[in-house]
C-alpha positions as CSV (number, residue, x, y, z in Angstrom):
1,M,-66.0,46.1,-0.2
2,K,-63.5,43.2,0.0
3,R,-64.8,39.8,-0.9
4,K,-64.3,37.0,1.6
5,Y,-63.2,33.5,0.7
6,P,-65.6,30.7,1.6
7,A,-64.1,28.2,4.1
8,A,-61.9,25.8,2.2
9,S,-58.4,24.5,2.4
10,T,-55.7,25.7,0.1
11,S,-54.0,23.4,-2.4
12,K,-50.4,23.2,-3.5
13,Y,-49.4,24.3,-7.0
14,W,-46.0,24.9,-8.7
15,T,-44.8,27.6,-11.0
16,I,-41.5,28.0,-12.8
17,Q,-40.3,31.6,-12.9
18,S,-37.2,33.4,-14.1
19,L,-34.8,34.4,-11.3
20,S,-35.5,38.1,-12.2
21,A,-39.3,37.6,-11.9
22,W,-38.8,36.1,-8.4
23,E,-36.5,38.9,-7.3
24,Q,-39.0,41.5,-8.5
25,A,-41.7,39.7,-6.6
26,Q,-39.7,39.8,-3.5
27,Q,-39.3,43.6,-3.9
28,T,-43.0,44.3,-4.7
29,G,-44.5,41.7,-2.4
30,F,-46.3,39.8,-5.2
31,L,-45.8,37.8,-8.4
32,E,-47.9,38.4,-11.4
33,G,-47.7,37.9,-15.2
34,H,-46.6,40.8,-17.4
35,I,-47.5,41.8,-20.9
36,D,-43.9,41.9,-22.0
37,H,-43.5,38.2,-21.4
38,I,-46.5,37.1,-23.5
39,S,-45.7,35.3,-26.7
40,Y,-49.4,34.7,-27.7
41,P,-51.4,37.8,-26.7
42,E,-54.7,36.7,-28.3
43,A,-54.6,33.4,-26.5
44,Y,-53.6,34.9,-23.2
45,H,-56.4,37.5,-23.4
46,W,-58.9,34.8,-24.2
47,M,-57.7,32.9,-21.1
48,M,-58.0,36.1,-19.0
49,D,-61.6,36.4,-20.2
50,Q,-62.2,32.9,-19.1
51,M,-60.6,33.7,-15.7
52,T,-63.0,36.7,-15.3
53,E,-66.0,34.5,-16.1
54,R,-64.9,31.5,-14.0
55,L,-62.9,32.7,-11.0
56,P,-65.0,34.7,-8.5
57,F,-61.9,36.4,-6.9
58,Y,-59.8,37.1,-10.1
59,D,-58.2,40.5,-9.9
60,G,-57.7,41.1,-13.7
61,S,-53.9,40.8,-13.6
62,Y,-52.0,39.0,-16.3
63,P,-51.9,35.3,-15.4
64,V,-49.3,33.4,-13.5
65,W,-49.1,29.8,-14.9
66,V,-49.0,27.0,-12.4
67,W,-48.9,23.2,-12.5
68,K,-51.3,21.0,-10.5
69,E,-48.5,18.5,-9.9
70,K,-44.8,19.3,-9.3
71,P,-43.2,19.1,-12.7
72,D,-40.2,16.9,-13.5
73,L,-38.0,19.9,-14.2
74,L,-35.4,18.1,-16.2
75,Q,-37.8,16.1,-18.4
76,L,-40.2,18.9,-19.4
77,N,-37.5,21.2,-20.7
78,H,-38.5,24.1,-18.4
79,F,-35.0,25.5,-18.8
80,T,-35.1,26.1,-22.5
81,G,-33.7,29.6,-23.2
82,R,-33.2,30.5,-19.5
83,E,-30.1,30.0,-17.4
84,Q,-31.5,30.7,-14.0
85,C,-35.0,29.8,-12.8
86,V,-36.8,29.2,-9.6
87,C,-39.6,26.6,-8.9
88,L,-42.0,28.1,-6.4
89,T,-44.4,25.9,-4.4
90,L,-47.6,27.9,-3.9
91,S,-50.5,27.5,-1.5
92,L,-53.5,28.8,-3.4
93,H,-57.3,28.7,-2.8
94,P,-58.9,26.5,-5.4
95,L,-61.3,29.3,-6.3
96,N,-58.3,31.3,-7.5
97,V,-57.0,28.7,-9.9
98,L,-58.5,27.9,-13.3
99,L,-57.3,24.4,-14.3
100,S,-57.0,23.3,-17.9
101,D,-55.5,20.5,-19.9
102,F,-52.0,21.3,-21.1
103,Q,-52.2,19.5,-24.4
104,E,-55.5,20.9,-25.4
105,W,-54.4,24.4,-24.5
106,H,-52.3,24.2,-27.6
107,S,-55.5,24.4,-29.8
108,V,-56.0,27.9,-28.3
109,L,-52.4,28.9,-28.8
110,N,-52.5,27.7,-32.4
111,N,-55.8,29.3,-33.0
112,T,-57.3,26.0,-34.3
113,F,-60.4,23.9,-33.7
114,N,-60.1,21.5,-30.7
115,A,-61.6,18.4,-32.2
116,V,-62.3,15.2,-30.2
117,D,-61.6,13.0,-33.2
118,H,-60.9,13.0,-36.9
119,I,-64.6,12.9,-37.9
120,E,-65.3,16.1,-35.9
121,W,-62.2,17.8,-37.4
122,E,-63.4,17.0,-40.9
123,E,-66.9,18.4,-40.1
124,F,-65.3,21.6,-38.9
125,R,-62.9,21.8,-41.8
126,T,-65.8,21.4,-44.3
127,G,-68.0,23.9,-42.5
128,C,-70.5,21.3,-41.2
129,S,-69.6,21.5,-37.5
130,T,-72.2,22.7,-35.0
131,L,-69.5,24.1,-32.8
132,T,-67.4,27.2,-33.4
133,K,-63.7,27.1,-32.9
134,E,-64.0,29.2,-29.8
135,Q,-66.7,26.8,-28.4
136,S,-64.4,23.9,-29.0
137,W,-61.7,25.6,-26.9
138,L,-63.9,25.4,-23.8
139,R,-63.2,21.7,-23.8
140,I,-59.8,22.4,-22.2
141,F,-61.6,23.0,-18.9
142,D,-63.6,19.7,-19.1
143,L,-61.2,17.8,-16.8
144,D,-63.6,14.9,-16.3
145,R,-63.6,14.2,-20.1
146,L,-59.9,13.3,-20.1
147,K,-59.4,12.0,-16.5
148,H,-58.4,8.5,-17.7
149,E,-55.6,9.6,-20.0
150,E,-52.3,8.6,-18.6
151,D,-50.1,11.4,-20.0
152,R,-52.5,14.2,-19.2
153,R,-51.0,17.2,-17.4
154,L,-53.0,19.8,-15.7
155,Q,-51.9,23.4,-15.8
156,G,-53.6,26.3,-14.2
157,V,-53.7,30.1,-14.2
158,T,-54.2,32.4,-11.3
159,G,-54.0,36.1,-10.8
160,R,-51.5,37.9,-8.5
161,V,-49.7,35.7,-6.0
162,R,-48.7,37.3,-2.7
163,L,-45.4,36.3,-1.2
164,Q,-47.3,34.9,1.8
165,Q,-48.7,32.2,-0.6
166,V,-45.2,31.0,-1.5
167,L,-44.3,28.0,0.6
168,K,-40.9,27.2,-1.0
169,A,-38.4,28.5,-3.5
170,E,-36.1,26.0,-5.2
171,Y,-33.3,27.7,-7.3
172,L,-32.6,25.9,-10.5
173,V,-29.7,26.0,-12.9
174,E,-29.6,25.0,-16.6
175,P,-28.5,21.3,-16.6
176,S,-25.7,22.0,-19.1
177,L,-24.4,24.7,-16.7
178,A,-24.9,22.6,-13.5
179,K,-22.0,20.1,-14.2
180,R,-21.6,18.6,-10.7
181,Y,-24.6,20.2,-9.0
182,Y,-28.0,18.5,-8.8
183,Y,-31.3,20.4,-8.4
184,C,-34.8,19.0,-8.2
């Protein structure tokens, strides 16, 4: 039986994908993450477990990473190691996106305790913490805790994205290769 979405509007999100991933999506009719493109398998599988627990309509596919705000493509070094990319503007139902704090996600990637301060870090380091490392990682989803920080960036993960959910595709070129062309 197919699950129905509750009445709610969709929101805009942005994802940076390689040109080859976008071309494949156009052939298959959907965009999804792939195991061959995962640099941190343990962290990604942890995130997929969180998606299973927190997203009622998650399909179990490898995640597509999205941004809550359109990224400044030149400032954030999204082009590193890639010559051709595409920035896709997506229209997704909020129940299909698990948002987290970009900076704090690095504690999961680095397999380390996500301490709120130096005192808590020392408690963990000396074995006196009441939290496990994995429990501290759950803080990346506590968006209210960090809402007043100026440089906070929200990222998100979602499952398979259908082509109908893509509102816009902006083709991008590595700035060093662009010379006289400007993309944003």
